[in-house]
N, C-alpha and C positions, 0 to 999 in steps of 0.2 A: 826210625823209631820206629816200635811197633804198633800193630792196631789196636791192641787194649791200652797204649800209651796214647794215641790218636784221639781214642773216645773218652779219656778223661781228660782231656783239654778245658780247661773251665772257660767255657764260651764268651763270647763280647757281650759286656755289661755297662752301663752309664748308673751313676749316683750323682743325686745334686744337693748341691749347698748354700749359704748365702753367706761368704765371710765378711763383707761388705754392701753398705747402704745401696739399694738398686742392682745390683750384684748378682748374676748366678752362675757358681760354679759345676761344670760337667767334665765328671771324673770319669775317665775310660781306662776300664781294665780288662782285662783276659783277651782271647782271641779273634779277634775280627778276620773272618776267614769265609769263602763264596764256602756257600753250604751247611756254615755253622750257622746257630742261633746267634741271631743279632737283633739287639734294643732297637726300636721304631721311633724314628724321626716325629712319631704324634706323640709319642711320652713330651720330648719337650712341646711340645706346641701346648698339651695339655696345662702343664708346668706354666707356661707363658701367659695362659689366659688367666689360671689360678691366683697368680699374682699381678697385678695390672702394673707395679712401680717398675719392675725389672726396664734398666736401660742399657745394659750390658752383662756378655756371654764370654765368660774364660772358661779354659779348658787347662785339665790336668791328667794327662797322660805317663804320672811318674809308675801306674800298676798296667799299662799296655803291654803286652807280650808281642804278643803279632797282630800283625796288619796285612791288606789288601787293596781293591776297588771297594769292598764291602763297606769300608769306613770312609773311602771318599766318597761315596755317594749319598750316605748318612749326615758328612760333613754338609755336603752341597745343597741339599732339601734343609737343613738348617739355615743354612745364609739367605736361600731364600724366604724361609717364613720370617725371620729377622731384617729383612729386607722391607717385604710387606709394614711389618709392624713399628718402621725406624728403631732396632737395635741395635745396636753397634757389634759386630765379633770380634774380641782379640783374641789371635791365631798364635802366640807368643809360646802355650804350653801344649801345640801340639809339634810331633815332631818334622825333625827340618823336612827330610821327603813330603809328608803329607803338606807340608806351608807351600814348598815349588810346585807341586801339582794341582794344591786348591788355587795357588796365581794365576798357573796355566788354566786351567779351567775358566774360574773366572770372569780373565781375559775376556777366550772367548766367548762368555756367555754374552758379555758386553759387547763385544765387536756382532756378535748377530743382532742384537738387541736397538744398536746405532743404525743396523740396515736396514731393519725391520722398521726406523723412524723416520728414515731415508725420505722426504718429497716423492713423489710420482713425480716425473718428468713431464713436461707439459707435450703438446701435441708435437709443437713448430720444433721443438728442442730435439726430439728424437726424431724428426724431418732432415735438420738439420748435422745432426749426429750421423746417420746414415747415409746424406750425400758426401761428408768428408771419408769417410770409411770408402766410397766406391771412388772418391777420386784418388785417395792415397793406394787402393789395390789397382788401379786401372795403373796410374802411374810404378809403380811396382814389376807392375806384367809387363809394361815397355820397357822396361829399366833387363826385364828378364829375357824380353824377347829376342830383342838388344842386344844380352851377351849371349845368348844363343846364337845368335847368325854371323857373329864374331867367331864361336868355335867350328859351326859347320865352315866358314870362310879356312881355317887355319886347318879341317880336316883335309879339307880341298888341295889345300897346300902341303898335304903330308906333314904338318907339322902337329896336329892332335893328339893328345898320350891318352890312349886308353887300353886298354887290354882284348885280345880278337877272341880271346873264351869267352870274355864275358856279353861281346856279341854275339857269339854263336851261342852262348845260353839265353841270352834273351828272346833272338829268334825262335829257338825252339819253343818257348815258354810262350811268345806270341803268336806263334805260327800253329805248330802241328800243334798245340796242347789246346789251342781253339776252335780246331776242326768239329768235333762235337756238339757244342752248343751254335755254332754258325751250322752245323748240318740238321739240326732238328727245327731250328728259328726259322732255316732260311726255306724247308719245305713245308713249314706251316703257312707260312704270309703264299708262297708261291698257294697251296690249296684253298685258302680263301680267298685270295682275288679269281684264281678261276671260278669258283663255287657262286661268289656273287656274281661276277661277270657273267656267266652263261646263265644266270638266272634272267637277267638283264636281256641278254641277246638272244633268249628261247625267244622274247614275244616278238622280234621281228623275223624267227627263222632262218640268224645268222651265227648259230652254236660252232658253224669251225671259225669263226674269226676271234675265238676263244685261246688260244694258241697266241694269236700277234699282241692281245692284249696282255696274256701274261709273260711275254717274252720280250717286248716293249717296258711294261712295268719293270720287269725286275732287273733288265738292263739299267735302263737309266735311273730309276730312281730305289726300288726296294733294296735291291742285293746292297748298293750300296751304304743305303739311310742304315737299313737292320745291324748290318755289318758293322760300321760303325758306334750304333747304339750297345750294340753287345758288346765293344772290345771297351767302349766306356768304361761302362759298369764292371768289365771284366780285370783289364791290361790297364786302364787308366789309374783304376783306385787299387788297384795293385804299388804303380808306381807312387800313388801322394802314400800310402801306407810304407814301404821299404825307405824310400827319402825321410817320410817324417821319424820312422824308428831311426834312421840312422842320425837324425838331427837330434832326436831326445838323447841318444847316447853318447854324440858328439863326435861322431866319426866324421863328420864334417867340416867340422874345427879341425881334426886332425888332419884332412887330407891338405887344408890350408897352410896348416902348421909346414907341414913337410914340404912344400911350395908345389903344392900339384893340384891342378883346378878340378874343381869338385864340376864343372860344365863338362868339360871334354871327359872325365873320368865315367862322370854318373850320368849326365843329361844327355850328352850324345850317342852314346849307343841304344838307349832308347828309341830317339829319335830316329835314328836310321835302323832302326828295327823295324817297326810302327812300320815306315814309310814302305821299304820292303817287301812287308809281309802283307799291308792290305790290299793292293792291287790284286793279289793272289786269290786273298782270301773275297773278295770282290769278285770274282770271277767265278771262284767255285759256287759260292754263293747264286750266284746267277742260274748256273746249272741245277743244283739242286732245286731252287725256289721254278724253273720250269719242270724238270723230272713231276713234283710235287703237281705244279699247276696239272701235265701226264694225266695221273694219276685219277684226278677227278675228274680229267675229259674223255679217258677214255673207259676207265674200269663205270661211270655210276652214267653218261649220257652220250655213252656210244659210240663214241667219235673214230674213224678209222685211224691206226697209226698214224699211217703212210702221209692221210693229209693232216693232223697236229704237225708230223714233223717237215713237213711243205711249206706249214703255214708260217712258223718259226724260224725258219731259214729265210722267206721270203722278207717276216718283220724286220728282223734281224739286219742290221747297217753296222757298219766299221763305228758309223756317226753315234749310232747307240748305245755300242761298246765300251768306244773311247769316254761320250761324257761320264757312265760308270765310272773308268777307271780313274780317271782326271779328278773326279768327286772324292776315291775312296783314298787318293793322295793326300787333298787337303786336309778330309777330316782325320786321317793318320799325325797331320802335324801338330793339329788341336790336342789330339787326343794326346798327343805326347806331351805337347807345352803344358795344358794343363794340369796335366796328372805332376809332372815332373814341378809344376810351380809349386804347386801349395804343399809337395811333399819339403820343396825346399825353404819352403815358409813356415815348418811346422812350428808350434810353440814345443816348447819343453817337457808336454807330460802327457801319460796313455791318452785321456780325454783328448786331447790336441791331433793325437795320429788319427783319432776317427772324425773328427771335425775335417780335422783335413781330406782322408780319401772323400766324404761327405760333400763337402764345398767341389772338392775337383770332376768329379760325376756330374755334377749340377749347373754346374759352369761347360765339362765339357759336353753335355746336349742340349743346351741353348746355344753353345757357338755353333755345332752341328747344324741345328736346325736352320739357323741366321743363315751359315754358306748355304747350307741346301735353299734356302729361299731366294739367296741373293743370283745361284747359279741358272735357279728357274725364270729369274728374270732377264740377266746375260742369254741363256739359251733363244727366251723368246723373243726376244729385241733382234739378235740375229738370226732369228728363223732356222733355229737350228734343231 
């Protein structure tokens, strides 16, 4: 169709007539298209206001040449106007495609209206629903942990089925690729601990002991804890998003159909990779944090290098390092379980994948902090 023909197309118009008592006939004609000039629903409103006896509206689309969403918008506004005035709108004279789309649009509007009219739940009802959700989620988590333990047992018995290439790739992603962010955060934590500690120790003239503070803090607590939080936000969320996307695409259902255990093929490699990499990242974090503390102690407070080195060696012990490494291994299991659990139990929509990633991070960090508190109580009870 040429440009002059498009310009000469008759625009959409309406005309009114009263074929019967209390009835208003709206005749639709021309091209109702986006960008064209179309009538306004206000014309219909003015006609209804001018004749208070109108109780029914019908349509005639015999002269309608073309239509798109412009006509639908016009008709929906008319229906809204008539619903407030108690006027019935009959759609028999409209094209069938328009009738079907109007039915869908009106059904959605009715559902939204029903949702708006639903009374708010009471405070006790919300507490009850929240408690039930926690109980159900906890039961599902325990069931998931049981399946994971069973799959790990099959792994130790050399009966678990997964690809070694997948395990190598996951180790690379959660190990080597995590070094830059672990280095940055660990160095900053070491600098902060050293700066805060040396300011207080200078009051007593004991600046030399800042090396002890940084070494013990990084080895026992900060190295494992900060690495775990970093990996939860980085790797745990990635696990949840990856498995959640597979759930949305029905890939996990395909594994089950083929007789392949998703727990063995997808979850076990991720747990093993994190358990292998977290202790190494923890030791690396300890070293970087101690070096960060050295930058502040030596560079800003003139602590001799040899004294900082000697004090660090004297402060560190196998016990301190072992506690941090054991913590990191436990944190690795919590991170992997949290990320994989929410990924495997993800809903089948795009928003559900985001919700799964968010829930995994929140749950994982809470579990990490709780586990760290339990470790603190146990080590204090045994005076370690």
